[in-house]
C-alpha positions in Angstrom: 9.7 -2.8 -10.2 9.8 -5.0 -13.2 13.3 -5.3 -14.9 12.3 -4.0 -17.9 11.4 -0.7 -16.2 14.6 -0.4 -15.1 16.1 1.1 -18.4 14.2 4.5 -17.9 16.5 5.7 -14.9 19.3 4.8 -16.6 18.0 7.1 -20.1 17.4 9.6 -17.8 20.6 9.4 -15.8 22.6 10.5 -19.2 22.8 13.4 -20.8 20.0 14.7 -23.2 20.8 17.6 -24.7 19.0 18.8 -27.5 18.7 18.1 -31.7 19.4 21.0 -34.3 17.4 22.1 -37.0 19.9 22.2 -40.4 18.4 25.3 -40.7 15.7 28.0 -39.3 13.4 27.2 -41.9 12.9 23.4 -40.1 12.7 22.2 -43.2 12.0 18.2 -44.3 11.4 16.1 -46.9 7.8 16.0 -49.1 6.2 13.1 -47.5 3.6 12.7 -45.3 2.2 9.8 -43.2 -0.2 8.6 -46.4 3.3 8.7 -48.5 6.1 8.4 -46.2 9.0 6.7 -48.5 12.1 8.5 -49.8 13.9 6.6 -52.5 17.9 7.3 -52.8 18.9 6.6 -56.3 22.7 4.5 -55.4 25.1 4.9 -58.7 26.4 1.2 -57.9 29.7 2.5 -57.0 31.8 1.6 -53.9 34.9 2.9 -51.9 37.7 0.3 -51.0 35.9 -1.4 -48.0 38.3 -2.7 -45.3 37.7 -4.5 -42.2 34.4 -5.6 -43.3 34.7 -8.4 -40.6 33.8 -5.5 -38.2 29.8 -5.0 -39.4 27.1 -7.2 -40.0 28.3 -10.0 -37.7 30.9 -10.8 -40.1 28.5 -12.1 -42.8 30.3 -10.0 -45.6 33.7 -10.4 -44.9 34.7 -12.3 -48.0 31.8 -10.2 -50.0 32.5 -7.5 -53.1 32.9 -4.0 -52.0 29.8 -3.5 -54.0 27.7 -6.2 -52.0 28.6 -4.7 -49.0 28.0 -0.9 -50.0 24.2 -1.8 -50.7 24.3 -3.7 -47.5 25.6 -0.8 -45.5 23.0 1.8 -47.2 20.3 -0.5 -46.6 21.2 -0.7 -43.0 21.8 2.9 -42.3 18.2 3.8 -44.1 16.7 0.9 -41.8 18.3 2.6 -38.6 16.1 5.7 -39.5 13.0 4.5 -40.5 13.3 1.4 -37.1 12.5 4.5 -35.5 8.9 4.2 -33.9 8.0 7.3 -33.0 8.5 8.2 -36.6 6.9 7.3 -39.7 9.6 8.4 -42.2 10.3 5.1 -45.0 14.3 5.6 -46.6 15.5 2.9 -49.4 17.8 2.7 -52.0 17.3 1.7 -55.7 20.8 1.1 -57.5 21.0 3.3 -60.9 24.0 4.1 -62.7 22.8 7.1 -64.0 22.6 8.6 -60.5 24.5 11.9 -60.1 24.7 14.9 -57.9 22.1 17.7 -59.1 20.6 19.9 -56.8 17.8 21.0 -59.2 17.0 17.7 -60.3 14.5 16.7 -57.2 16.1 13.1 -56.7 17.6 11.6 -54.2 21.3 10.6 -55.0 24.2 8.8 -53.2 27.0 9.2 -55.6 30.4 7.4 -54.8 33.2 9.3 -56.5 36.4 11.6 -56.4 36.5 14.1 -53.6 38.5 17.6 -54.0 39.6 16.7 -50.3 41.4 13.4 -48.4 39.7 15.1 -45.6 36.3 14.4 -47.0 34.2 11.3 -46.4 30.9 12.4 -47.7 29.0 15.6 -47.8 25.2 15.6 -48.0 23.7 18.6 -49.4 20.3 19.3 -48.6 18.3 21.6 -50.8 15.8 23.7 -49.9 16.5 27.3 -50.9 16.3 27.1 -54.8 18.1 29.4 -57.4 16.0 28.0 -59.9 14.9 30.7 -62.4 12.0 28.7 -62.8 11.0 26.8 -59.8 8.8 24.3 -59.2 6.5 24.2 -56.7 8.1 21.7 -54.3 11.2 24.4 -54.7 9.4 26.9 -54.2 8.5 26.3 -50.6 11.6 26.7 -48.5 10.3 24.1 -45.8 10.8 20.8 -47.9 13.9 19.5 -48.9 13.3 19.4 -52.6 16.4 17.3 -53.5 19.6 16.0 -51.1 22.1 14.4 -52.6 24.6 12.4 -50.8 28.1 12.6 -52.4 30.6 9.5 -50.7 34.8 9.7 -51.2 35.9 6.6 -53.0 38.7 6.6 -51.3 39.5 3.3 -48.6 38.0 3.4 -45.5 36.8 1.0 -42.9 33.1 -0.7 -43.2 32.3 0.5 -39.7 33.2 4.0 -40.4 31.4 4.1 -43.2 28.2 3.1 -41.6 28.3 5.7 -39.2 29.1 8.2 -41.9 26.2 7.3 -44.1 24.0 7.2 -41.2 25.0 10.5 -40.5 24.8 12.2 -43.6 21.2 10.6 -44.1 20.6 12.6 -40.8 21.1 15.7 -42.8 19.0 15.0 -45.6 16.1 14.6 -43.1 16.5 18.0 -41.7 18.8 17.4 -39.1 22.1 20.0 -38.5 24.9 19.3 -36.0 24.3 19.3 -32.3 27.8 20.5 -31.0 27.3 20.4 -27.6 25.8 16.8 -27.6 28.8 14.4 -27.6 25.9 11.2 -28.1 24.0 12.0 -31.3 25.0 10.2 -34.6 24.9 14.1 -35.9 27.6 15.2 -33.5 30.9 15.8 -35.1 32.5 15.1 -31.7 30.8 11.9 -30.9 31.9 9.9 -28.0 30.5 6.8 -29.3 31.9 4.8 -32.4 28.9 3.0 -33.4 26.3 3.9 -35.6 23.2 4.1 -33.4 20.9 6.6 -33.2 21.0 8.7 -29.6 17.6 10.0 -28.1 18.7 13.3 -29.7 18.8 12.0 -33.0 15.4 10.1 -31.8 13.7 13.5 -30.8 14.4 15.4 -34.1 13.3 12.5 -36.8 10.0 12.1 -34.6 9.9 16.1 -34.7 10.1 16.2 -38.0 7.9 13.2 -39.2 5.7 12.3 -36.6 4.1 8.8 -36.5 0.4 9.8 -36.3 -0.5 6.8 -33.8 1.6 7.9 -31.5 0.6 12.1 -32.1 -0.4 12.2 -28.5 2.8 10.8 -26.9 5.4 12.4 -29.5 3.7 16.0 -29.1 5.4 15.6 -25.7 9.0 14.6 -27.1 9.0 17.1 -29.6 8.1 20.5 -28.5 12.0 21.2 -28.2 15.0 21.5 -30.8 17.2 24.5 -31.7 19.2 25.7 -34.5 22.8 25.5 -34.3 23.0 24.4 -30.7 21.9 27.5 -29.3 19.6 27.0 -25.9 20.5 22.8 -26.0 20.5 22.7 -22.6 17.0 23.8 -22.0 15.9 22.4 -25.2 17.5 19.1 -24.0 15.4 18.9 -20.7 12.2 19.6 -22.5 12.3 16.6 -24.8 14.4 14.5 -21.9 11.5 14.7 -18.9 8.6 13.9 -21.2 10.2 11.1 -23.0 11.3 9.7 -19.1 7.4 9.9 -18.3 6.3 8.6 -21.5 8.6 5.9 -21.1 7.5 5.3 -17.6 3.6 5.2 -18.3 3.9 3.1 -20.9 5.6 0.8 -18.6 3.4 0.9 -15.9 0.4 0.7 -18.2 1.6 -2.9 -19.8 1.9 -3.7 -15.9 -1.3 -3.1 -14.8 
């Protein structure tokens, strides 16, 4: 067997549990394969970033907090954008007027003081509105019409903030907390302090935003998913085994 195929057995031997929807409504961003991009407006502020040399190969070790923050935002968004079986594209644009407002249908990232020192950041996805005069997007509970991320301006390590940003962006995509998975970036109790996506995370974003060119394969990957972690073991087997078979099929297709 070719060495490039061996990773499949390592992948399947590791626990695969389940991705979790943020709500039983399974809401997703108002995008499509034809219009796949969501732009977040960043207010241009940054927390006091420490241990800058620990990220991006140390290339921002002597940079300003704002420059590194911009780079971390780009890296966090690319982490989700680069999932090959998903069409979603996230990017950011600096705009000093960005603010947290659940009814403006604008996706914002705002660095600001928090009520609690324990809060590093919080994503605020809106898919059910109290607006007395809702727009067409607001009337659809299956669409995340607004998602702002409030980031604490307290001192934080660059590596920790990067992981936090990837996690909060996952909520804006429509993913919740898989409490039974310790490898997912979306888990509260991760065994990994990196900002990499686990199998659960990739399956979740592929379910919500399946790449058309991979639609036949993604159909096998993402017929599962739970709300609030219920039934996660069965759901994990449901997408874990097809992923293994899909990868094996592609591997031997290349070999042939």
